[in-house]
N, C-alpha and C positions, 0 to 999 in steps of 0.2 A: 156976182158972186159963181166962182168959179166951183163946177162939180166934176171931179173925177169920169172921164170916160170908163165905157166898161174895160175896154183895153188898157186902162191906167195900169202903169206901173206896181203903184202900192196896194191896188185891188186886188193882184197876181197876186203878190206879195203875203197880202194878209188868206187869199184863199189858200195860197200855199201850205204855211203855216199852220192853217186850219187842218187840212189836209192833214199835214202829217202829226198833226197834234193828235187826231182819230186815229190815224196811224198805230201810233204810239197807244194810244189806252188800249184800244182793243188788240194789241201784240201783249200786252202786259196781262188782261184781262184772259185771254186764249191760251196763254201758257201758264196758268196758273196753278199752282200743284192742286189747289182745295176747287172744290166747288163755287161756281159764284151765279145767283140767280137774282133777277129784279121781277118785281111784282106792282102792279099798282094798286090805287087804295081799296079796288073792290076782288083785292086777292087773285087778279088775274097776272100768269106768267108773260116777262115781255119779252126776257132774252136769258138765254141759258151758254154760258160756255163749254170748251169741250169735255173738262175734268165733270161736268153736271151728268156729259152722256155718259163717262165710264163708270162714273160714281153710281147711277139708278139704271145705267141700262137701257134708253130713250135715247132717241136723237131727237136732234130740238127742234121737230118738225112735230112731232108725236107731244110735245109740251106746250110749247110755244102758244100763248092763247086759250089753256086749259088754266084751271083754279088749282094755286098752289097745294091743296089739299092731297092730290093726287100722290103726293112723295111720300104723304106721312098713314100712317097705320092708325086705327083704333086706338084708345079714343081722341087719340089729336086732329083725326082729318074732321072728327062733327064739331069738334071744339073752337078751331084754328080762325075761321071766321067771325065768329064773337067777339074770339079775343082783340083784332083788329080792327072792329066794329066798337067796342067797348072804349078801346084808344083813341079813334077819330073822336068820339064823342067828349070823352073826358079827361084825353092828354095826360093819365097815368098811365108811366111807362111801367111795363112787366120783364120785356125781354129787349128789347129797343138798348143799344147803348152796353150789354153784358153778353158775356158769351152763356149757354145751356146746354147742359146733355141732355138730347132729348131721340127719338128714334125713328129713321128713314125707312121707307117701304121701296124696295126695288122692283122692275118691270117684272121680274117673276116670282115676285108675290113675298119676298126674304126679308124679314123684316132686319135691322143693324143699325149699331149704337153710333150716334155722331153728334157733333160739337157742331153748335150755331149761334154765330153772331151775325145781330141783324143792326142795320145803321140805314135809315131817314133821310132824303135830302128834298128838298121842296123845289122846284122847278123853278126860272124864271118867270114862265106862265101861272105857279101858282098850284102845279099840277102833283101830287104828294108821288114817291114813287119808295118803296124799299128795298135794301137791298139784304140778302144773306150771303151770307159765306159758311161753307157745311165743311166742316173736313170728318172723316172717316176714322172712328172709335175701336174698328174690330178689332186690330193688333193689339192695339195699348190693351182693351179690355180682356183679349184674351193671356197677355201675358202678366194683367193683375188676377186674373181668374187662375190662371199656373202659380204665381207666388202665394197666394191666400192657400192655396189647395198641399203646398209643400209647408206652409205655415201648420197648416192643421196635421197635418202627418208626424211632424216633429211634435207639435202640441201631444197628439198620440202618442208618440213613442217614448217620449217624455214620462206621462202620466202612466202607460203601463209597465214602466222601469221602477216608477215609484212602487206602486202595486206589488209586482211580483219582487223586486231588490230589498228597496228599503224597509215598506208594510212586512216585508217576512221576517228581517233583521230585528227589528222592533217586539216582534212578536215573541219573537225568538228569545231575545233582551227579561222582558218583561213577566214570559213563564223562568227564566233560570232566577231572577228576582223571586222571583213570588216562591221557590222553591227555597232561596238561601230565607226570606222573611221567615217563611214556617219553622225553617229550620232553627234560625234566632228565636223567634216567637217560644218555641217549646225550651229552648236550651235558658230560657228567663234569661235573656239580653236586653241590655235597654237597647241597643243600637234598632232591635225590631220595630221601633217605631218609625225610625228614620230610613228604614228601607223600604218602610209600606209607604211611605210618603213617594218614593221612588217609583216604586211600582205607577203607584196613581199617575204620575209625570210622565211616566213610558205609555202607558193605557192611554194616554190622554193624545201624547203626540202620535202614536197608530191611526189616530183614530183624525185628527186635522190631515194627515198624511194619506191615508185615502179617500178622505172629502175632496183633496187636490187633486188624486189621481184622477176622479172620478169626473173634476173638470176641468181635466183638460184633455180628455178623451170626448171623441165624439158622439153626436147622441148616435143612438142604435135605434134602425126602426124595428119593432117589435110589435105587440097587441097595441100597447097605451102608444108608440111611438114619442110626436114633440109630446102630446099632452103629458106624460108618464116622467118625459123627462123636466118639462116646468112646474111640474109637482116636485119634484126631486127637488129642483133649484131652490125653489120656496122653502121647505122642509132642512134644507142643509143649508140656509144661510140665516133662517130661525136660529137652528140651532149653535152655530158657529160664532156669530154673532148676537146673539141673545136680543132681539129686534123680533117683531111680529111681520111674519114675511109668509101673504095667502096669493095661493094662486087660483084664480076665478075663469068661469067660461059658464056661457048663456046656452049652447047647445054644441053637443061635442065636436072636434073639428080634428080629422082624419087626413093627416099629409102623409101621402104614399112618396114622394120626395125628396131622399135622403139629403142630398144637398141643399135642397131648402129648406128643412127641417135646423140641418148643423147650422148655417146660416140665420136662418132666425134666433136659436137658442143662445149661440155666439152674440145675441145682440141684448137678445134681452141680461143674459150672466155679466155682459157690462155695464147695460144700464142699474140693475140691482146692488151691483158691488159699486158703481158712482156715488148712488142714492146713499147707500150706507157709509163708506169710508168718508167721501169726500161731501154729502148732502146731509152727514149727521142724522138721516131718519130713523125713527123708532116704530115705521110702520110704512113697510114697501106692500103691492098689492101689482100681481102679473093676473093680467087678462089676455085671454085668446079668443078670438072671432071670427066668424067669416060672413061680411059683408059686401053686400053688390060685386058678388064673382073678386072679393081679394080677400085674402087672410090680414087680420090685424094683432099685431099684438102689442097690448098699451102697460108701460110700468107709470104706476102713480107712485110719490112717496111722501112725507110731508116732511120732508127734511127742510133746510135753511134755504133751500132755491137756490135758482144760476144765479153764481158770485158775476159782478161786472169783470173781474179776471179770473180765467179760468182758476182753479188750482194745478199746481207742478203734479204732471201725469198725465191729469187727462187729457190734453190734446189730441193725445194718438190717437187715445179709445174712440173718442168722439169720430176723429177724421176714421177710423176703422168701421163706427156702425155705421156713418154716411156710406162708406165707400161699398160695404155686404148689401144696404136697400140697394143702391143703385146697380151693383150685379144682380139680382135677380129683378130688375126695372121697377123698382118701387121705391118710394119714399121715407122721409125718414124726420120727425118735426120733435124738436126738444123749444118747450115752453112752460112759464109760469103758471103754479095751479092758481086760481082765485081761494084766495084764505091760505096760501104758502104751500112749497114744496114745489115737485117739476114733476110734468108728465114727458115722457118721451112714448111715442108712437110712429112704429113701425107697421107700412103696408105695404102689402105685395100683392101681386097678381095669383087667385088662386091657380092650381095646376088643372090641366084639361082635364085630365081623368079623373080630380077628387071628386067624390059622390056628395 
């Protein structure tokens, strides 16, 4: 049997083709805009491209051979190796094959939002490697934050206009109608009764307009802060929709960050509205707590539960709620309750200055 000599042209061609393929692959990885990192089954970094150096502030020599958790803030750092071990033992995928928004940690200690996509490969030798593609979301998050801030300002402006203009006009109309009704009553006119009904309708309209204006204006930090705002939300919901809506807390939770208070209030406001309008709930409970370094807002109802196909008009609200939670570095879960109804839970890290 003929065996090709080492200098056989076919061997040289294969080696040249292999080298060219490796050079192309290396060039693609090195010129990629996104950071690309490979790790082994023990979470040790094996390769990192140039984009990784730019993104995290390390040179490749500083991170290759180190645990990937060095690029993660807490609590991700302590939990990551456990996630990988659980996957290797159970085969249940949580992140692999999908993208997920998490947080990254730069060399200078700054934390920033990233989109992480993880893929797995089994080499011919049987060894497993994991490839992470990381995209910096800082600019996108800043833009989303700005858009949401503009939306909040516009809602506040509309709420203020309703309060200062529409409510005042309705109040004036109500006063004039009362004067006219009084005169008709004194004159013994049969139209006095009809005018009395008009006065009642105008008074109700004024009340609803004031409630709407308060709902559009953001939370104002005062002695009660978020707790006072949630208490008022429960009271106004019970009054406006004639349902039972209560606000509960185990211990007082003071939130000094006005921005955080506004976002938590908006999430609770949307969840309560969905429970009453779409869930047809007759009872809604709003709960505020501080647990394990987090602020947790929970909204429970006894409505019809989560439909297979969300009702028209709820889709954007749910997306907005989820986005608000992510902006605060938190999570939002929506799940059915045992015995009927829905539970919405928003969990966000508590500000460092929170007592």
